[in-house]
C-alpha positions as CSV (number, residue, x, y, z in Angstrom):
1,M,-4.5,-80.5,-23.0
2,T,-3.2,-78.2,-25.5
3,T,-4.8,-77.5,-28.5
4,L,-2.6,-77.3,-31.6
5,L,-3.5,-76.3,-35.3
6,I,-1.6,-77.9,-37.8
7,G,-1.5,-76.7,-41.5
8,T,-1.0,-78.9,-44.4
9,Y,0.5,-79.5,-48.1
10,P,-1.3,-81.2,-50.4
11,A,-0.9,-85.3,-50.1
12,A,1.5,-85.4,-53.2
13,G,3.6,-82.4,-52.1
14,A,3.5,-79.0,-52.4
15,G,2.4,-77.4,-56.1
16,T,0.1,-80.2,-56.7
17,P,-3.4,-80.4,-57.0
18,A,-5.5,-80.2,-53.6
19,G,-8.5,-82.5,-52.5
20,L,-7.0,-85.0,-50.4
21,G,-7.7,-83.2,-46.9
22,E,-5.2,-80.5,-46.9
23,G,-6.2,-77.5,-44.7
24,V,-6.1,-76.3,-41.1
25,W,-6.6,-79.3,-38.8
26,R,-6.8,-79.1,-34.6
27,V,-5.2,-81.5,-32.7
28,E,-5.3,-82.0,-29.2
29,L,-2.2,-82.7,-26.9
30,D,-2.3,-84.4,-23.8
31,D,0.2,-82.0,-21.5
32,A,0.7,-85.1,-18.9
33,T,1.5,-88.2,-21.6
34,G,2.3,-86.5,-24.7
35,A,-0.8,-88.1,-26.4
36,L,-2.1,-86.8,-29.4
37,G,-5.6,-87.3,-30.7
38,D,-9.0,-85.6,-31.5
39,A,-7.9,-84.6,-35.1
40,R,-10.5,-82.4,-36.8
41,L,-10.1,-80.8,-40.2
42,L,-11.5,-77.1,-39.3
43,A,-11.2,-75.6,-42.7
44,E,-10.2,-76.7,-46.3
45,L,-7.3,-74.7,-48.0
46,P,-4.8,-74.9,-50.4
47,A,-1.3,-75.7,-49.1
48,P,-1.5,-73.7,-45.9
49,S,2.2,-74.5,-45.0
50,F,2.7,-72.0,-42.2
51,L,0.4,-70.4,-39.7
52,A,-0.2,-67.6,-37.3
53,A,-2.6,-66.5,-34.7
54,T,-3.4,-62.9,-33.5
55,D,-6.7,-61.9,-31.4
56,G,-9.0,-64.9,-32.2
57,R,-7.8,-65.0,-36.0
58,V,-5.6,-68.0,-37.5
59,H,-3.4,-66.5,-40.4
60,A,-2.1,-68.8,-43.2
61,V,0.4,-68.4,-46.0
62,L,-1.0,-70.5,-49.1
63,E,2.1,-71.8,-50.6
64,A,1.8,-71.2,-54.6
65,E,3.2,-69.4,-57.3
66,D,0.7,-66.7,-56.9
67,G,1.3,-66.2,-53.1
68,L,-1.8,-65.4,-50.9
69,V,-2.3,-65.0,-47.3
70,A,-5.9,-65.9,-45.8
71,T,-7.4,-64.8,-42.7
72,L,-9.3,-67.2,-40.5
73,A,-12.1,-66.9,-37.7
74,P,-14.0,-69.6,-35.3
75,D,-17.5,-70.2,-36.6
76,G,-18.3,-73.0,-34.4
77,E,-16.4,-76.3,-34.5
78,R,-14.8,-74.9,-38.0
79,L,-12.6,-71.7,-39.0
80,H,-14.3,-69.8,-41.7
81,E,-12.0,-67.9,-44.4
82,V,-13.0,-64.0,-43.9
83,A,-10.3,-62.4,-46.0
84,R,-7.6,-63.5,-48.7
85,V,-5.0,-61.0,-49.8
86,A,-1.8,-61.3,-51.6
87,S,1.6,-62.2,-50.2
88,G,3.6,-59.8,-51.6
89,G,5.7,-62.3,-53.8
90,V,5.9,-66.0,-54.6
91,H,5.7,-69.3,-52.6
92,P,5.3,-67.6,-49.4
93,C,6.4,-70.0,-46.6
94,H,6.5,-68.1,-43.1
95,V,4.3,-65.6,-41.5
96,V,4.7,-63.6,-38.1
97,P,2.9,-61.1,-36.5
98,L,4.7,-57.7,-36.3
99,P,5.2,-56.0,-32.9
100,G,1.7,-53.6,-32.0
101,G,-0.2,-56.2,-33.9
102,E,-1.3,-53.9,-36.5
103,A,0.7,-56.0,-39.5
104,L,2.2,-59.5,-40.5
105,A,5.1,-60.2,-42.0
106,V,5.5,-62.8,-44.8
107,A,8.5,-64.6,-46.1
108,N,8.2,-65.5,-49.8
109,Y,10.9,-67.7,-51.0
110,S,11.0,-68.4,-54.6
111,S,10.8,-64.1,-55.1
112,G,13.0,-63.5,-51.9
113,A,10.6,-60.7,-51.1
114,L,9.3,-59.8,-47.7
115,G,5.7,-58.9,-48.1
116,V,4.3,-56.6,-45.1
117,V,0.4,-57.3,-45.1
118,P,-1.6,-54.7,-42.8
119,L,-4.4,-55.8,-40.4
120,D,-7.7,-54.4,-40.8
121,G,-10.3,-55.5,-38.1
122,G,-8.0,-58.2,-36.9
123,S,-8.0,-59.7,-40.9
124,A,-5.4,-59.4,-43.7
125,A,-6.1,-56.5,-45.9
126,E,-4.3,-54.5,-48.5
127,P,-2.0,-52.5,-49.6
128,V,0.6,-54.8,-49.0
129,K,4.2,-53.5,-48.9
130,V,6.7,-55.6,-50.6
131,H,10.5,-55.4,-49.7
132,G,12.2,-57.0,-52.5
133,H,16.2,-58.2,-52.0
134,A,19.0,-59.1,-54.3
135,G,22.3,-61.0,-54.6
136,H,23.2,-64.6,-54.6
137,G,25.5,-67.5,-52.8
138,P,27.8,-70.0,-54.4
139,R,25.5,-73.0,-54.9
140,A,23.8,-72.3,-58.2
141,D,21.2,-74.9,-58.0
142,R,20.1,-73.5,-54.8
143,Q,21.4,-70.1,-54.2
144,E,20.7,-68.0,-57.6
145,G,19.2,-65.5,-56.0
146,P,17.3,-64.3,-52.9
147,H,15.0,-67.0,-51.0
148,A,13.2,-65.4,-48.0
149,H,12.4,-68.4,-45.6
150,F,11.7,-67.1,-42.1
151,V,10.8,-64.0,-40.3
152,A,11.6,-63.3,-36.7
153,V,11.1,-60.2,-34.3
154,A,14.8,-60.1,-33.0
155,P,15.1,-59.5,-29.2
156,G,13.5,-55.5,-27.9
157,G,11.2,-55.6,-30.6
158,R,12.5,-52.8,-32.8
159,H,14.1,-54.9,-35.6
160,V,12.7,-57.5,-37.9
161,L,15.1,-60.3,-39.7
162,V,14.5,-62.0,-42.7
163,V,16.3,-65.2,-42.8
164,D,17.6,-65.3,-46.6
165,L,18.6,-68.9,-47.6
166,G,20.0,-67.6,-51.5
167,T,22.4,-65.0,-50.1
168,D,23.6,-66.6,-46.6
169,E,22.3,-63.7,-44.9
170,I,20.0,-62.3,-42.1
171,R,18.7,-59.2,-43.3
172,R,17.6,-56.4,-41.0
173,Y,14.2,-54.0,-40.8
174,A,13.6,-51.3,-38.4
175,V,10.3,-51.4,-36.7
176,T,9.1,-47.9,-37.3
177,D,5.6,-46.0,-36.7
178,D,4.2,-46.6,-40.3
179,G,6.2,-50.1,-40.8
180,L,9.5,-51.7,-41.3
181,R,12.6,-49.6,-42.6
182,P,15.3,-51.8,-44.5
183,A,18.6,-51.4,-42.4
184,G,20.8,-53.6,-44.1
185,V,22.4,-56.8,-43.3
186,A,22.4,-58.2,-39.4
187,A,24.6,-60.8,-40.1
188,T,26.3,-62.8,-43.0
189,L,26.8,-66.7,-42.8
190,P,29.6,-68.5,-44.1
191,P,29.2,-69.1,-48.1
192,G,26.7,-71.9,-48.8
193,T,25.4,-72.3,-45.7
194,G,21.9,-71.7,-46.8
195,P,20.0,-70.3,-43.4
196,R,16.7,-71.5,-43.0
197,H,15.3,-70.9,-39.2
198,L,17.1,-69.1,-36.2
199,D,16.1,-68.7,-32.9
200,F,17.6,-66.8,-29.6
201,A,18.8,-67.2,-26.4
202,A,21.6,-66.0,-23.9
203,G,22.9,-63.2,-26.0
204,H,23.3,-65.4,-29.0
205,V,21.2,-66.4,-32.3
206,Y,21.1,-70.3,-33.3
207,V,21.0,-70.8,-37.0
208,A,19.7,-73.8,-38.7
209,G,21.8,-74.3,-42.2
210,E,19.6,-75.8,-44.7
211,L,22.4,-76.2,-47.0
212,D,26.0,-77.3,-45.0
213,V,23.9,-79.2,-42.3
214,R,25.0,-77.5,-39.3
215,V,23.8,-75.0,-36.7
216,H,25.5,-72.0,-36.5
217,V,26.1,-70.0,-33.6
218,L,26.4,-66.2,-33.4
219,A,27.0,-63.9,-30.7
220,W,23.9,-61.1,-30.5
221,D,24.3,-57.5,-30.1
222,E,20.7,-56.5,-28.9
223,Q,21.3,-52.7,-29.3
224,T,22.2,-53.0,-32.9
225,A,20.6,-56.1,-34.0
226,T,23.7,-57.3,-35.4
227,G,25.2,-61.0,-35.3
228,A,29.0,-62.0,-35.2
229,W,29.7,-65.7,-36.5
230,V,31.2,-67.9,-33.8
231,G,31.0,-71.6,-35.0
232,A,28.9,-74.1,-36.0
233,V,28.0,-78.0,-35.1
234,P,27.1,-80.6,-37.3
235,A,22.9,-80.7,-37.3
236,V,23.3,-84.8,-37.3
237,V,25.1,-86.6,-34.7
238,G,25.5,-90.0,-34.3
239,V,23.7,-91.4,-36.8
240,D,24.6,-93.0,-40.3
241,V,23.3,-90.6,-43.2
242,E,22.7,-91.7,-46.5
243,G,22.2,-89.0,-49.0
244,D,21.3,-85.4,-48.7
245,D,20.6,-84.1,-45.5
246,L,18.0,-81.0,-44.9
247,P,17.7,-79.1,-41.9
248,S,14.3,-77.8,-41.4
249,H,13.3,-75.9,-38.3
250,L,14.8,-75.0,-35.3
251,A,13.9,-74.0,-32.1
252,V,15.5,-73.0,-28.4
253,D,13.8,-75.3,-25.6
254,G,15.0,-73.9,-22.2
255,D,18.8,-74.4,-22.0
256,D,18.6,-76.9,-25.3
257,V,18.7,-75.9,-29.1
258,V,16.6,-78.3,-31.3
259,V,16.6,-78.8,-34.5
260,T,14.9,-81.0,-37.3
261,V,16.6,-82.6,-40.0
262,R,15.1,-84.1,-43.3
263,G,16.9,-87.0,-45.0
264,S,18.4,-88.8,-41.9
265,D,14.9,-87.9,-40.5
266,V,15.9,-86.9,-37.0
267,V,15.4,-84.8,-34.5
268,T,18.6,-83.2,-33.1
269,R,19.2,-81.5,-29.4
270,Y,22.2,-79.6,-28.1
271,A,22.8,-78.0,-24.7
272,I,23.6,-74.4,-24.5
273,A,26.8,-74.3,-22.6
274,P,27.0,-70.8,-20.6
275,D,29.3,-68.9,-23.3
276,G,26.3,-70.1,-25.9
277,S,28.4,-72.8,-27.4
278,L,26.3,-75.7,-28.1
279,T,27.6,-79.3,-26.5
280,D,26.5,-82.6,-26.0
281,G,24.9,-83.1,-29.3
282,R,22.5,-86.1,-29.8
283,S,20.2,-87.1,-32.8
284,T,16.9,-89.0,-32.5
285,P,15.7,-90.9,-35.4
286,L,11.8,-90.6,-35.9
287,G,10.9,-93.6,-37.9
288,G,11.3,-91.8,-41.7
289,G,8.7,-89.3,-42.6
290,W,10.7,-85.9,-43.7
291,P,10.8,-84.1,-40.3
292,R,9.3,-80.5,-41.0
293,H,8.1,-77.9,-38.3
294,F,7.8,-78.6,-34.8
295,A,6.4,-76.9,-31.6
296,V,7.9,-77.2,-28.1
297,V,5.2,-77.7,-25.8
298,G,5.9,-77.9,-22.2
299,G,8.3,-81.2,-22.3
300,W,7.2,-82.2,-25.5
301,T,8.4,-81.7,-29.0
302,V,5.5,-82.1,-31.4
303,V,6.9,-82.6,-34.9
304,A,5.1,-82.6,-38.3
305,L,6.3,-85.5,-40.4
306,E,5.4,-84.4,-44.0
307,R,6.2,-87.2,-45.9
308,G,5.2,-90.0,-43.1
309,H,1.6,-88.2,-42.9
310,E,1.7,-88.2,-39.2
311,L,2.5,-85.9,-36.3
312,V,5.0,-87.4,-33.8
313,T,5.6,-86.4,-30.0
314,V,9.1,-86.9,-28.4
315,D,10.3,-86.3,-25.6
316,R,13.6,-84.0,-24.0
317,D,15.5,-87.6,-23.2
318,G,14.5,-88.6,-27.5
319,R,11.5,-91.1,-26.5
320,V,8.9,-91.2,-29.2
321,A,5.7,-91.0,-26.8
322,A,2.9,-90.9,-29.4
323,R,2.1,-90.9,-33.1
324,L,-1.1,-89.6,-35.4
325,D,-2.0,-90.2,-38.6
326,L,-2.5,-86.8,-40.6
327,P,-2.2,-85.9,-44.3
328,S,1.2,-84.0,-45.2
329,P,1.6,-81.8,-41.8
330,A,3.9,-78.8,-42.6
331,C,3.3,-76.6,-39.5
332,V,2.7,-77.1,-35.9
333,L,1.0,-74.2,-34.1
334,P,-0.1,-74.3,-30.5
335,V,-3.0,-72.2,-29.6
336,R,-4.2,-72.8,-25.9
């Protein structure tokens, strides 16, 4: 069995009143069958839309205009909040531990800022260092300014990357003894890409374009932490699309790249060719539900269906193995 922690939105959507079961949930995944069960609410929190774990603690961004980061510690069968500090910006949507385990990096979507939250005794603390950004893209409705959406530690651990949907850039920060230092732009995507999430494999970085509904392939130079655009493929393959599609999460699963797409509500899988290009794309409908984040666990992909109010387990061939009702899941974090 693998334990999953699930962060959720309010049932009526981000920014709406709390009180309908949102918080951090525990769910058990059967590694052999993909079955999901034993759902239990561990902590009630307002819009903990993304989670990270460090040394027995769980950290949650609370996605609101007054952005916050909360640290939770085990307390019997529940999680107890032990700290809550500012995230360094507006509407935090992603959090990862920094190399060395002494701080958290937080992407604040609406303000476009990267917040660096120190850890004191394993808990979020102050002062929070804020790295702002400027710029825009061609989509006036979505790219009027910077929108930090995702943070990743680059291969080698010497740089941290911020994926900026608003400026079509992957911003780069050098890891130093006393934190992070801005180090320019690691890669620029085609105008209007709206990059959202990324992952690495085989000397390449793969980026989900939320606004152009494509998966972008960049050759990656680890020494300089620089990406060079190679090409892109559709994020939806072989499925009739009605209305707008919005790719959400992307991750590498062995020799494949997996991306979820809201709108057509599919999970798409591409094989990584020896040269790093993507081939044999196939999309699997998930039966609606607005697929958001997912986690690859063994041979399973566990997808959070935010508007369908359920989790779904899919195997590598696209077959749905299990479903579990859960209020507005937004993030899936395997912890053991």
